[in-house]
TIDRENTOR-547665 format. One record per atom (N, C-alpha, C, O): residue in one letter; chain; atom name; x negated, y negated, z negated. Coordinates in Angstrom, 2 decimals, decimal comma, always signed. Layout:
- resn|chain|name|X|Y|Z
- A|A|CA|X|Y|Z
...
This chain:
- resn|chain|name|X|Y|Z
- M|A|N|+36,48|+260,97|+82,66
- M|A|CA|+37,75|+260,68|+81,86
- M|A|C|+38,83|+260,66|+82,93
- M|A|O|+38,70|+260,05|+83,99
- S|A|N|+39,93|+261,37|+82,59
- S|A|CA|+41,07|+261,46|+83,37
- S|A|C|+42,26|+260,69|+82,73
- S|A|O|+42,42|+260,58|+81,52
- I|A|N|+43,05|+260,19|+83,65
- I|A|CA|+44,32|+259,53|+83,25
- I|A|C|+45,42|+260,49|+83,50
- I|A|O|+45,54|+260,99|+84,62
- K|A|N|+46,27|+260,78|+82,47
- K|A|CA|+47,33|+261,72|+82,56
- K|A|C|+48,57|+260,79|+82,60
- K|A|O|+48,79|+259,95|+81,74
- A|A|N|+49,43|+261,03|+83,75
- A|A|CA|+50,60|+260,27|+84,07
- A|A|C|+51,66|+260,95|+83,14
- A|A|O|+51,77|+262,17|+83,00
- K|A|N|+52,37|+260,09|+82,56
- K|A|CA|+53,64|+260,49|+81,77
- K|A|C|+54,67|+261,00|+82,75
- K|A|O|+54,94|+260,35|+83,76
- R|A|N|+55,19|+262,05|+82,50
- R|A|CA|+56,35|+262,55|+83,33
- R|A|C|+57,66|+262,44|+82,58
- R|A|O|+57,86|+262,95|+81,48
- F|A|N|+58,48|+261,76|+83,23
- F|A|CA|+59,77|+261,59|+82,62
- F|A|C|+60,80|+261,49|+83,67
- F|A|O|+60,53|+261,06|+84,80
- R|A|N|+62,02|+261,89|+83,31
- R|A|CA|+63,07|+261,86|+84,35
- R|A|C|+63,55|+260,63|+84,86
- R|A|O|+63,62|+259,65|+84,12
- A|A|N|+63,92|+260,58|+86,12
- A|A|CA|+64,42|+259,34|+86,71
- A|A|C|+65,73|+258,98|+85,97
- A|A|O|+66,53|+259,84|+85,60
- Q|A|N|+65,88|+257,81|+85,80
- Q|A|CA|+67,21|+257,28|+85,28
- Q|A|C|+67,96|+256,44|+86,32
- Q|A|O|+67,38|+255,78|+87,18
- S|A|N|+69,29|+256,52|+86,19
- S|A|CA|+70,10|+255,87|+87,13
- S|A|C|+69,93|+254,32|+86,76
- S|A|O|+69,58|+253,89|+85,66
- I|A|N|+70,25|+253,58|+87,86
- I|A|CA|+70,15|+252,04|+87,85
- I|A|C|+71,11|+251,48|+86,77
- I|A|O|+70,86|+250,50|+86,07
- H|A|N|+72,29|+252,28|+86,73
- H|A|CA|+73,24|+251,65|+85,73
- H|A|C|+72,80|+251,77|+84,32
- H|A|O|+73,03|+250,91|+83,47
- H|A|N|+72,08|+252,98|+84,09
- H|A|CA|+71,62|+253,15|+82,66
- H|A|C|+70,52|+252,12|+82,32
- H|A|O|+70,46|+251,65|+81,18
- L|A|N|+69,58|+251,74|+83,38
- L|A|CA|+68,52|+250,90|+83,20
- L|A|C|+69,04|+249,45|+83,00
- L|A|O|+68,39|+248,70|+82,26
- I|A|N|+70,05|+249,06|+83,54
- I|A|CA|+70,42|+247,58|+83,51
- I|A|C|+71,54|+247,32|+82,47
- I|A|O|+71,67|+246,19|+82,02
- D|A|N|+72,33|+248,31|+82,09
- D|A|CA|+73,32|+248,05|+81,13
- D|A|C|+72,63|+247,87|+79,75
- D|A|O|+71,41|+247,98|+79,59
- G|A|N|+73,49|+247,59|+78,81
- G|A|CA|+72,89|+247,22|+77,46
- G|A|C|+71,95|+248,22|+76,81
- G|A|O|+71,13|+247,81|+75,98
- S|A|N|+72,01|+249,50|+77,12
- S|A|CA|+71,31|+250,46|+76,53
- S|A|C|+69,95|+250,78|+77,18
- S|A|O|+69,12|+251,43|+76,55
- G|A|N|+69,73|+250,36|+78,36
- G|A|CA|+68,60|+250,65|+79,26
- G|A|C|+67,33|+249,73|+78,85
- G|A|O|+67,40|+248,86|+77,99
- E|A|N|+66,29|+250,01|+79,50
- E|A|CA|+64,94|+249,26|+79,33
- E|A|C|+65,24|+247,83|+79,63
- E|A|O|+64,89|+246,94|+78,86
- L|A|N|+65,89|+247,62|+80,74
- L|A|CA|+66,04|+246,28|+81,39
- L|A|C|+67,32|+245,58|+80,86
- L|A|O|+67,70|+244,51|+81,33
- G|A|N|+67,97|+246,23|+79,86
- G|A|CA|+69,17|+245,65|+79,38
- G|A|C|+69,06|+244,41|+78,67
- G|A|O|+69,95|+243,56|+78,74
- S|A|N|+67,96|+244,26|+77,95
- S|A|CA|+67,77|+242,93|+77,30
- S|A|C|+67,52|+241,79|+78,32
- S|A|O|+68,04|+240,68|+78,17
- V|A|N|+66,69|+242,10|+79,39
- V|A|CA|+66,40|+241,14|+80,35
- V|A|C|+67,74|+240,65|+81,00
- V|A|O|+68,02|+239,47|+81,17
- V|A|N|+68,55|+241,73|+81,35
- V|A|CA|+69,82|+241,36|+82,01
- V|A|C|+70,80|+240,52|+81,08
- V|A|O|+71,43|+239,55|+81,50
- R|A|N|+70,88|+240,98|+79,84
- R|A|CA|+71,62|+240,11|+78,90
- R|A|C|+71,18|+238,67|+78,70
- R|A|O|+71,97|+237,73|+78,57
- M|A|N|+69,69|+238,57|+78,68
- M|A|CA|+69,27|+237,16|+78,62
- M|A|C|+69,54|+236,34|+79,95
- M|A|O|+69,86|+235,15|+79,95
- A|A|N|+69,40|+237,02|+80,95
- A|A|CA|+69,75|+236,31|+82,25
- A|A|C|+71,09|+235,81|+82,18
- A|A|O|+71,32|+234,65|+82,50
- K|A|N|+72,07|+236,66|+81,75
- K|A|CA|+73,45|+236,22|+81,74
- K|A|C|+73,84|+235,12|+80,84
- K|A|O|+74,71|+234,30|+81,11
- L|A|N|+73,11|+235,14|+79,66
- L|A|CA|+73,20|+234,12|+78,63
- L|A|C|+72,67|+232,80|+79,23
- L|A|O|+73,31|+231,75|+79,10
- L|A|N|+71,54|+232,86|+79,87
- L|A|CA|+70,93|+231,63|+80,45
- L|A|C|+71,77|+231,13|+81,63
- L|A|O|+71,79|+229,93|+81,87
- G|A|N|+72,44|+231,99|+82,39
- G|A|CA|+73,28|+231,62|+83,41
- G|A|C|+74,52|+230,97|+82,73
- G|A|O|+74,94|+229,92|+83,21
- R|A|N|+75,08|+231,46|+81,74
- R|A|CA|+76,23|+230,85|+81,05
- R|A|C|+75,87|+229,43|+80,55
- R|A|O|+76,61|+228,47|+80,75
- A|A|N|+74,77|+229,35|+79,92
- A|A|CA|+74,29|+228,02|+79,33
- A|A|C|+74,12|+227,02|+80,55
- A|A|O|+74,49|+225,85|+80,41
- Q|A|N|+73,59|+227,45|+81,68
- Q|A|CA|+73,44|+226,58|+82,79
- Q|A|C|+74,79|+226,17|+83,38
- Q|A|O|+74,96|+225,03|+83,80
- Q|A|N|+75,71|+227,05|+83,43
- Q|A|CA|+77,12|+226,76|+83,92
- Q|A|C|+77,74|+225,69|+83,08
- Q|A|O|+78,32|+224,71|+83,55
- H|A|N|+77,57|+225,99|+81,64
- H|A|CA|+78,25|+225,09|+80,70
- H|A|C|+77,63|+223,69|+80,74
- H|A|O|+78,34|+222,69|+80,69
- L|A|N|+76,35|+223,62|+80,84
- L|A|CA|+75,74|+222,24|+80,88
- L|A|C|+76,11|+221,59|+82,14
- L|A|O|+76,40|+220,39|+82,08
- R|A|N|+76,15|+222,21|+83,31
- R|A|CA|+76,39|+221,70|+84,59
- R|A|C|+77,85|+221,12|+84,57
- R|A|O|+78,12|+220,00|+85,02
- S|A|N|+78,74|+221,94|+84,02
- S|A|CA|+80,10|+221,50|+84,04
- S|A|C|+80,41|+220,24|+83,16
- S|A|O|+81,44|+219,59|+83,30
- S|A|N|+79,50|+219,96|+82,28
- S|A|CA|+79,69|+218,90|+81,45
- S|A|C|+78,88|+217,53|+81,77
- S|A|O|+78,98|+216,49|+81,12
- L|A|N|+78,12|+217,74|+82,82
- L|A|CA|+77,21|+216,64|+83,19
- L|A|C|+77,86|+215,98|+84,63
- L|A|O|+78,63|+216,60|+85,37
- P|A|N|+77,48|+214,81|+84,84
- P|A|CA|+77,83|+214,14|+86,14
- P|A|C|+77,31|+215,02|+87,31
- P|A|O|+76,22|+215,59|+87,21
- S|A|N|+78,05|+215,13|+88,35
- S|A|CA|+77,65|+215,88|+89,42
- S|A|C|+76,27|+215,59|+90,11
- S|A|O|+75,57|+216,48|+90,58
- E|A|N|+75,91|+214,16|+90,13
- E|A|CA|+74,65|+213,96|+90,68
- E|A|C|+73,47|+214,43|+89,88
- E|A|O|+72,37|+214,57|+90,42
- V|A|N|+73,66|+214,70|+88,53
- V|A|CA|+72,64|+215,23|+87,76
- V|A|C|+72,75|+216,81|+87,71
- V|A|O|+71,74|+217,51|+87,72
- A|A|N|+74,08|+217,33|+87,64
- A|A|CA|+74,19|+218,71|+87,36
- A|A|C|+73,54|+219,68|+88,51
- A|A|O|+73,15|+220,82|+88,25
- E|A|N|+73,48|+219,11|+89,74
- E|A|CA|+72,95|+219,96|+90,87
- E|A|C|+71,34|+219,98|+90,70
- E|A|O|+70,67|+220,75|+91,41
- H|A|N|+70,82|+219,26|+89,90
- H|A|CA|+69,31|+219,27|+89,83
- H|A|C|+68,89|+219,82|+88,52
- H|A|O|+67,73|+219,67|+88,15
- L|A|N|+69,80|+220,49|+87,73
- L|A|CA|+69,58|+221,04|+86,42
- L|A|C|+69,60|+222,58|+86,45
- L|A|O|+70,54|+223,20|+86,95
- Y|A|N|+68,48|+223,18|+85,86
- Y|A|CA|+68,47|+224,59|+85,79
- Y|A|C|+67,99|+225,07|+84,50
- Y|A|O|+67,05|+224,48|+83,97
- V|A|N|+68,49|+226,00|+83,96
- V|A|CA|+68,03|+226,60|+82,59
- V|A|C|+66,87|+227,57|+83,00
- V|A|O|+67,01|+228,46|+83,84
- G|A|N|+65,70|+227,29|+82,32
- G|A|CA|+64,52|+228,18|+82,73
- G|A|C|+64,33|+229,39|+81,76
- G|A|O|+63,95|+230,48|+82,16
- G|A|N|+64,63|+229,14|+80,46
- G|A|CA|+64,27|+230,19|+79,57
- G|A|C|+64,57|+229,83|+78,14
- G|A|O|+64,84|+228,66|+77,86
- Y|A|N|+64,52|+230,78|+77,22
- Y|A|CA|+64,84|+230,52|+75,80
- Y|A|C|+63,79|+231,32|+75,03
- Y|A|O|+63,58|+232,51|+75,25
- R|A|N|+63,16|+230,63|+74,14
- R|A|CA|+62,06|+231,30|+73,38
- R|A|C|+61,77|+230,58|+71,97
- R|A|O|+61,37|+229,42|+71,89
- E|A|N|+61,99|+231,28|+71,06
- E|A|CA|+61,63|+230,76|+69,66
- E|A|C|+62,45|+229,44|+69,42
- E|A|O|+61,86|+228,43|+69,02
- G|A|N|+63,66|+229,44|+69,63
- G|A|CA|+64,47|+228,31|+69,32
- G|A|C|+64,40|+227,13|+70,25
- G|A|O|+64,97|+226,07|+69,98
- A|A|N|+63,67|+227,31|+71,36
- A|A|CA|+63,47|+226,34|+72,38
- A|A|C|+64,04|+226,63|+73,63
- A|A|O|+63,66|+227,67|+74,16
- L|A|N|+64,95|+225,87|+74,27
- L|A|CA|+65,44|+226,21|+75,42
- L|A|C|+64,86|+225,35|+76,60
- L|A|O|+64,97|+224,13|+76,50
- T|A|N|+64,31|+225,85|+77,62
- T|A|CA|+63,72|+225,22|+78,68
- T|A|C|+64,66|+224,81|+79,73
- T|A|O|+65,42|+225,62|+80,26
- L|A|N|+64,62|+223,51|+80,06
- L|A|CA|+65,45|+222,83|+81,23
- L|A|C|+64,58|+222,48|+82,25
- L|A|O|+63,60|+221,77|+81,99
- I|A|N|+64,82|+222,92|+83,55
- I|A|CA|+63,98|+222,60|+84,56
- I|A|C|+64,75|+221,61|+85,58
- I|A|O|+65,94|+221,76|+85,85
- T|A|N|+64,06|+220,74|+86,03
- T|A|CA|+64,76|+219,78|+87,07
- T|A|C|+63,72|+219,62|+88,25
- T|A|O|+62,53|+219,86|+88,07
- D|A|N|+64,18|+219,25|+89,36
- D|A|CA|+63,38|+219,14|+90,46
- D|A|C|+62,93|+217,77|+90,91
- D|A|O|+62,48|+217,51|+92,03
- G|A|N|+63,10|+216,87|+89,83
- G|A|CA|+62,44|+215,51|+90,15
- G|A|C|+62,27|+214,86|+88,86
- G|A|O|+62,92|+215,21|+87,87
- A|A|N|+61,33|+213,82|+88,84
- A|A|CA|+60,94|+213,17|+87,65
- A|A|C|+62,15|+212,15|+87,19
- A|A|O|+62,31|+211,78|+86,03
- V|A|N|+62,90|+211,79|+88,23
- V|A|CA|+63,89|+210,86|+87,85
- V|A|C|+64,92|+211,50|+86,99
- V|A|O|+65,45|+210,90|+86,06
- W|A|N|+65,22|+212,84|+87,35
- W|A|CA|+66,24|+213,55|+86,59
- W|A|C|+65,60|+213,97|+85,24
- W|A|O|+66,32|+214,12|+84,25
- L|A|N|+64,34|+214,16|+85,20
- L|A|CA|+63,75|+214,59|+83,87
- L|A|C|+63,87|+213,34|+82,84
- L|A|O|+64,12|+213,53|+81,65
- T|A|N|+63,68|+212,18|+83,35
- T|A|CA|+63,90|+210,98|+82,56
- T|A|C|+65,25|+210,86|+81,93
- T|A|O|+65,41|+210,56|+80,75
- W|A|N|+66,25|+211,13|+82,83
- W|A|CA|+67,60|+211,15|+82,46
- W|A|C|+67,92|+212,08|+81,41
- W|A|O|+68,58|+211,78|+80,42
- L|A|N|+67,38|+213,34|+81,65
- L|A|CA|+67,63|+214,39|+80,67
- L|A|C|+66,99|+214,28|+79,37
- L|A|O|+67,52|+214,78|+78,38
- R|A|N|+65,84|+213,64|+79,30
- R|A|CA|+65,24|+213,31|+78,04
- R|A|C|+66,05|+212,20|+77,27
- R|A|O|+66,15|+212,30|+76,05
- Y|A|N|+66,58|+211,26|+77,87
- Y|A|CA|+67,43|+210,28|+77,22
- Y|A|C|+68,72|+211,02|+76,79
- Y|A|O|+69,33|+210,54|+75,83
- E|A|N|+69,17|+212,04|+77,36
- E|A|CA|+70,36|+212,64|+77,02
- E|A|C|+70,17|+213,90|+76,10
- E|A|O|+71,10|+214,68|+75,89
- R|A|N|+68,92|+214,05|+75,57
- R|A|CA|+68,52|+215,27|+74,82
- R|A|C|+69,43|+215,66|+73,70
- R|A|O|+69,72|+216,85|+73,52
- Q|A|N|+69,91|+214,64|+72,89
- Q|A|CA|+70,79|+214,92|+71,87
- Q|A|C|+72,17|+215,41|+72,29
- Q|A|O|+72,75|+216,31|+71,67
- R|A|N|+72,66|+214,83|+73,31
- R|A|CA|+74,02|+215,17|+73,78
- R|A|C|+73,94|+216,58|+74,45
- R|A|O|+74,89|+217,35|+74,29
- L|A|N|+72,85|+216,96|+75,18
- L|A|CA|+72,56|+218,22|+75,67
- L|A|C|+72,47|+219,37|+74,60
- L|A|O|+72,90|+220,50|+74,81
- L|A|N|+71,90|+218,97|+73,51
- L|A|CA|+71,83|+219,93|+72,37
- L|A|C|+73,25|+220,15|+71,83
- L|A|O|+73,65|+221,27|+71,51
- T|A|N|+74,00|+219,05|+71,74
- T|A|CA|+75,33|+219,22|+71,14
- T|A|C|+76,19|+220,08|+72,06
- T|A|O|+76,97|+220,91|+71,59
- L|A|N|+76,04|+219,87|+73,38
- L|A|CA|+76,76|+220,81|+74,31
- L|A|C|+76,54|+222,18|+74,28
- L|A|O|+77,44|+223,01|+74,34
- L|A|N|+75,15|+222,47|+74,15
- L|A|CA|+74,54|+223,83|+74,08
- L|A|C|+75,03|+224,53|+72,79
- L|A|O|+75,26|+225,74|+72,82
- R|A|N|+75,18|+223,84|+71,72
- R|A|CA|+75,57|+224,44|+70,47
- R|A|C|+76,94|+224,69|+70,49
- R|A|O|+77,41|+225,44|+69,65
- Q|A|N|+77,72|+224,12|+71,41
- Q|A|CA|+79,16|+224,68|+71,54
- Q|A|C|+79,24|+226,08|+71,90
- Q|A|O|+80,28|+226,69|+71,63
- L|A|N|+78,23|+226,70|+72,51
- L|A|CA|+78,31|+228,01|+72,75
- L|A|C|+77,65|+228,76|+71,64
- L|A|O|+76,55|+228,46|+71,18
- P|A|N|+78,46|+229,83|+71,22
- P|A|CA|+78,01|+230,61|+69,97
- P|A|C|+76,62|+231,24|+70,08
- P|A|O|+75,87|+231,31|+69,11
- E|A|N|+76,30|+231,67|+71,27
- E|A|CA|+74,95|+232,17|+71,50
- E|A|C|+73,80|+231,14|+71,36
- E|A|O|+72,64|+231,51|+71,19
- F|A|N|+74,14|+229,94|+71,44
- F|A|CA|+73,11|+228,97|+71,41
- F|A|C|+73,17|+227,95|+70,21
- F|A|O|+72,61|+226,86|+70,23
- E|A|N|+73,89|+228,44|+69,21
- E|A|CA|+73,97|+227,57|+67,96
- E|A|C|+72,65|+227,36|+67,32
- E|A|O|+72,49|+226,39|+66,59
- A|A|N|+71,62|+228,26|+67,57
- A|A|CA|+70,48|+228,21|+66,83
- A|A|C|+69,25|+227,44|+67,74
- A|A|O|+68,07|+227,42|+67,40
- V|A|N|+69,75|+226,91|+68,82
- V|A|CA|+68,79|+226,10|+69,61
- V|A|C|+68,25|+224,88|+68,89
- V|A|O|+69,03|+223,98|+68,59
- L|A|N|+66,95|+224,80|+68,57
- L|A|CA|+66,31|+223,82|+67,80
- L|A|C|+65,84|+222,67|+68,69
- L|A|O|+65,92|+221,53|+68,24
- T|A|N|+65,39|+222,86|+69,85
- T|A|CA|+64,85|+221,82|+70,57
- T|A|C|+64,95|+222,13|+72,20
- T|A|O|+65,18|+223,28|+72,57
- L|A|N|+64,80|+221,22|+72,99
- L|A|CA|+64,72|+221,35|+74,41
- L|A|C|+63,41|+221,03|+75,02
- L|A|O|+62,83|+219,99|+74,72
- E|A|N|+62,96|+221,82|+75,82
- E|A|CA|+61,73|+221,57|+76,56
- E|A|C|+61,98|+221,25|+78,01
- E|A|O|+62,74|+222,01|+78,60
- F|A|N|+61,49|+220,31|+78,62
- F|A|CA|+61,76|+219,88|+79,88
- F|A|C|+60,54|+220,10|+80,87
- F|A|O|+59,39|+219,86|+80,51
- K|A|N|+60,84|+220,54|+82,03
- K|A|CA|+59,87|+220,70|+82,99
- K|A|C|+60,30|+220,26|+84,45
- K|A|O|+61,47|+220,41|+84,79
- V|A|N|+59,45|+219,76|+85,24
- V|A|CA|+59,72|+219,30|+86,59
- V|A|C|+59,08|+220,49|+87,46
- V|A|O|+57,89|+220,81|+87,34
- R|A|N|+59,82|+221,01|+88,18
- R|A|CA|+59,39|+222,18|+89,13
- R|A|C|+60,33|+222,09|+90,45
- R|A|O|+61,55|+222,00|+90,33
- P|A|N|+59,73|+222,13|+91,60
- P|A|CA|+60,61|+222,21|+92,79
- P|A|C|+61,39|+223,54|+92,82
- P|A|O|+60,80|+224,61|+92,91
- V|A|N|+62,67|+223,45|+92,74
- V|A|CA|+63,47|+224,64|+92,69
- V|A|C|+64,19|+224,78|+94,09
- V|A|O|+64,94|+223,94|+94,59
- H|A|N|+63,81|+225,96|+94,61
- H|A|CA|+64,59|+226,24|+95,95
- H|A|C|+65,63|+227,26|+95,64
- H|A|O|+65,34|+228,40|+95,29
- P|A|N|+66,84|+226,83|+95,78
- P|A|CA|+67,89|+227,73|+95,65
- P|A|C|+67,96|+228,99|+96,56
- P|A|O|+67,76|+228,80|+97,76
- L|A|N|+68,20|+230,13|+96,18
- L|A|CA|+68,32|+231,27|+97,06
- L|A|C|+69,27|+231,06|+98,12
- L|A|O|+70,40|+230,61|+97,89
- K|A|N|+68,82|+231,40|+99,36
- K|A|CA|+69,73|+231,26|+100,49
- K|A|C|+69,82|+232,71|+101,11
- K|A|O|+68,88|+233,50|+101,22
- A|A|N|+71,05|+232,90|+101,45
- A|A|CA|+71,27|+234,22|+102,08
- A|A|C|+70,66|+234,39|+103,46
- A|A|O|+70,87|+233,51|+104,29
- P|A|N|+69,93|+235,41|+103,78
- P|A|CA|+69,31|+235,51|+105,07
- P|A|C|+70,40|+235,41|+106,19
- P|A|O|+71,49|+235,96|+106,01
- V|A|N|+70,15|+234,76|+107,25
- V|A|CA|+70,84|+234,75|+108,40
- V|A|C|+71,06|+236,16|+109,04
- V|A|O|+70,13|+236,88|+109,40
- T|A|N|+72,31|+236,44|+109,14
- T|A|CA|+72,54|+237,77|+109,70
- T|A|C|+72,76|+237,70|+111,21
- T|A|O|+73,44|+236,80|+111,72
- Q|A|N|+72,19|+238,63|+111,88
- Q|A|CA|+72,32|+238,57|+113,26
- Q|A|C|+73,25|+239,69|+113,72
- Q|A|O|+73,00|+240,87|+113,44
- A|A|N|+74,30|+239,33|+114,42
- A|A|CA|+75,19|+240,36|+114,92
- A|A|C|+74,49|+241,16|+116,04
- A|A|O|+73,90|+240,61|+116,97
- R|A|N|+74,59|+242,40|+115,89
- R|A|CA|+73,89|+243,38|+116,75
- R|A|C|+75,00|+244,00|+117,63
- R|A|O|+76,03|+244,43|+117,10
- T|A|N|+74,83|+244,06|+118,88
- T|A|CA|+75,88|+244,65|+119,76
- T|A|C|+75,14|+245,80|+120,55
- T|A|O|+73,93|+245,80|+120,77
- L|A|N|+75,92|+246,65|+120,89
- L|A|CA|+75,45|+247,88|+121,69
- L|A|C|+76,22|+247,89|+122,93
- L|A|O|+77,45|+247,87|+122,93
- S|A|N|+75,40|+247,93|+124,15
- S|A|CA|+76,15|+247,77|+125,41
- S|A|C|+76,75|+249,10|+125,75
- S|A|O|+76,38|+250,12|+125,18
- S|A|N|+77,69|+249,10|+126,69
- S|A|CA|+78,29|+250,41|+127,17
- S|A|C|+77,41|+251,26|+127,82
- S|A|O|+77,62|+252,47|+127,81
- E|A|N|+76,39|+250,76|+128,43
- E|A|CA|+75,39|+251,48|+129,06
- E|A|C|+74,47|+252,29|+128,10
- E|A|O|+74,15|+253,47|+128,28
- A|A|N|+74,07|+251,47|+127,00
- A|A|CA|+73,36|+252,18|+125,97
- A|A|C|+74,16|+253,26|+125,22
- A|A|O|+73,63|+254,31|+124,85
- A|A|N|+75,47|+252,97|+125,00
- A|A|CA|+76,29|+254,02|+124,46
- A|A|C|+76,48|+255,25|+125,33
- A|A|O|+76,67|+256,38|+124,87
- H|A|N|+76,40|+254,94|+126,62
- H|A|CA|+76,68|+256,09|+127,58
- H|A|C|+75,32|+256,96|+127,42
- H|A|O|+75,35|+258,19|+127,39
- H|A|N|+74,14|+256,22|+127,32
- H|A|CA|+72,94|+257,10|+127,25
- H|A|C|+72,84|+257,81|+125,93
- H|A|O|+72,33|+258,93|+125,89
- L|A|N|+73,31|+257,23|+124,84
- L|A|CA|+73,35|+257,90|+123,53
- L|A|C|+74,16|+259,11|+123,52
- L|A|O|+73,77|+260,15|+123,00
- K|A|N|+75,38|+258,97|+124,14
- K|A|CA|+76,34|+260,21|+124,36
- K|A|C|+75,60|+261,30|+125,12
- K|A|O|+75,61|+262,47|+124,74
- A|A|N|+74,97|+260,86|+126,20
- A|A|CA|+74,34|+261,93|+126,98
- A|A|C|+73,19|+262,56|+126,27
- A|A|O|+72,88|+263,72|+126,56
- C|A|N|+72,53|+261,91|+125,39
- C|A|CA|+71,47|+262,45|+124,41
- C|A|C|+72,07|+263,41|+123,53
- C|A|O|+71,55|+264,50|+123,28
- A|A|N|+73,29|+262,97|+123,01
- A|A|CA|+73,94|+263,82|+122,02
- A|A|C|+74,38|+265,06|+122,61
- A|A|O|+74,37|+266,11|+121,95
- E|A|N|+74,78|+265,00|+123,86
- E|A|CA|+75,43|+266,23|+124,49
- E|A|C|+74,22|+267,20|+124,83
- E|A|O|+74,43|+268,41|+124,95
- D|A|N|+73,02|+266,70|+124,97
- D|A|CA|+71,94|+267,53|+125,47
- D|A|C|+71,19|+268,13|+124,34
- D|A|O|+70,43|+269,06|+124,59
- T|A|N|+71,34|+267,67|+123,06
- T|A|CA|+70,63|+268,13|+121,87
- T|A|C|+71,23|+269,28|+121,15
- T|A|O|+72,46|+269,35|+121,07
- D|A|N|+70,45|+270,19|+120,61
- D|A|CA|+70,91|+271,40|+120,01
- D|A|C|+71,16|+271,20|+118,47
- D|A|O|+71,93|+271,94|+117,86
- D|A|N|+70,47|+270,16|+117,85
- D|A|CA|+70,52|+269,85|+116,45
- D|A|C|+71,83|+269,26|+116,15
- D|A|O|+72,16|+268,18|+116,64
- P|A|N|+72,68|+270,01|+115,25
- P|A|CA|+74,08|+269,45|+115,13
- P|A|C|+73,95|+268,00|+114,30
- P|A|O|+74,72|+267,07|+114,56
- R|A|N|+73,01|+267,89|+113,38
- R|A|CA|+73,03|+266,61|+112,62
- R|A|C|+72,62|+265,42|+113,57
- R|A|O|+73,18|+264,33|+113,47
- L|A|N|+71,62|+265,65|+114,49
- L|A|CA|+71,20|+264,73|+115,41
- L|A|C|+72,40|+264,41|+116,31
- L|A|O|+72,70|+263,24|+116,53
- K|A|N|+73,02|+265,35|+116,77
- K|A|CA|+74,09|+265,19|+117,82
- K|A|C|+75,29|+264,38|+117,09
- K|A|O|+75,92|+263,56|+117,76
- K|A|N|+75,59|+264,58|+115,82
- K|A|CA|+76,53|+263,77|+115,15
- K|A|C|+76,09|+262,32|+115,00
- K|A|O|+76,88|+261,40|+115,18
- A|A|N|+74,82|+262,13|+114,68
- A|A|CA|+74,29|+260,76|+114,39
- A|A|C|+74,30|+260,01|+115,66
- A|A|O|+74,67|+258,84|+115,69
- L|A|N|+73,88|+260,70|+116,78
- L|A|CA|+73,86|+259,88|+118,06
- L|A|C|+75,34|+259,65|+118,50
- L|A|O|+75,57|+258,59|+119,08
- A|A|N|+76,25|+260,41|+118,30
- A|A|CA|+77,66|+260,22|+118,68
- A|A|C|+78,24|+259,13|+117,84
- A|A|O|+79,04|+258,34|+118,35
- R|A|N|+77,90|+259,05|+116,61
- R|A|CA|+78,35|+258,02|+115,61
- R|A|C|+77,71|+256,59|+116,08
- R|A|O|+78,35|+255,54|+115,99
- L|A|N|+76,42|+256,64|+116,58
- L|A|CA|+75,77|+255,40|+116,85
- L|A|C|+76,40|+254,95|+118,23
- L|A|O|+76,59|+253,75|+118,41
- A|A|N|+76,72|+255,83|+119,17
- A|A|CA|+77,30|+255,40|+120,54
- A|A|C|+78,73|+254,88|+120,17
- A|A|O|+79,22|+254,07|+120,96
- A|A|N|+79,36|+255,19|+119,23
- A|A|CA|+80,70|+254,72|+118,91
- A|A|C|+80,83|+253,25|+118,55
- A|A|O|+81,90|+252,64|+118,53
- H|A|N|+79,58|+252,70|+118,25
- H|A|CA|+79,45|+251,28|+117,86
- H|A|C|+79,67|+250,30|+119,12
- H|A|O|+79,86|+249,10|+118,98
- A|A|N|+79,62|+250,90|+120,29
- A|A|CA|+79,80|+249,98|+121,42
- A|A|C|+81,23|+249,39|+121,46
- A|A|O|+82,19|+250,08|+121,11
- P|A|N|+81,37|+248,25|+121,84
- P|A|CA|+82,71|+247,71|+121,88
- P|A|C|+83,74|+248,51|+122,71
- P|A|O|+84,90|+248,65|+122,32
- D|A|N|+83,29|+249,03|+123,84
- D|A|CA|+84,25|+249,71|+124,76
- D|A|C|+83,80|+251,22|+124,85
- D|A|O|+83,88|+251,87|+125,90
- A|A|N|+83,31|+251,73|+123,62
- A|A|CA|+82,79|+253,13|+123,63
- A|A|C|+83,95|+254,04|+123,77
- A|A|O|+83,81|+255,11|+124,35
- S|A|N|+85,14|+253,66|+123,25
- S|A|CA|+86,26|+254,62|+123,40
- S|A|C|+86,74|+254,76|+124,78
- S|A|O|+87,31|+255,80|+125,12
- R|A|N|+86,54|+253,75|+125,66
- R|A|CA|+87,00|+253,81|+127,04
- R|A|C|+86,02|+254,45|+127,95
- R|A|O|+86,42|+254,96|+129,00
- S|A|N|+84,71|+254,47|+127,63
- S|A|CA|+83,74|+255,10|+128,54
- S|A|C|+83,53|+256,45|+128,43
- S|A|O|+82,49|+256,92|+128,88
- S|A|N|+84,45|+257,24|+127,83
- S|A|CA|+84,40|+258,72|+127,70
- S|A|C|+84,47|+259,47|+128,95
- S|A|O|+84,43|+260,70|+128,94
């Protein structure tokens, strides 16, 4: 038995994630959920808002996630008010119920960027390599890399 792979043309990322692509519905849902989360957070007290996340929407039920049981209890008591707030958004007028879950939520943190430096000695060696090579593309790449040294313009 053989498995035949389907061959199809590669699609641009823009086509995939805009409204007409295969991922368009996922992107639209993510934007809607983000809008609901922002709307709810802006209407809640700040001590609660930072612990509230919108998890998903399925068959009339919106899932709200929080990172602690104390906030879950508060949200359950405020269920009707939260539904009223959500129904202010036209996209969520059909929300029938809210489901609550407690999950440790770790917000995304940007990775720490490390500043990279190139010493003048390293730049000098790169320039020497660029002068000794015959390949024009490699020569250009080495020269461009050597130019990143802070005092590369003075060490010519």
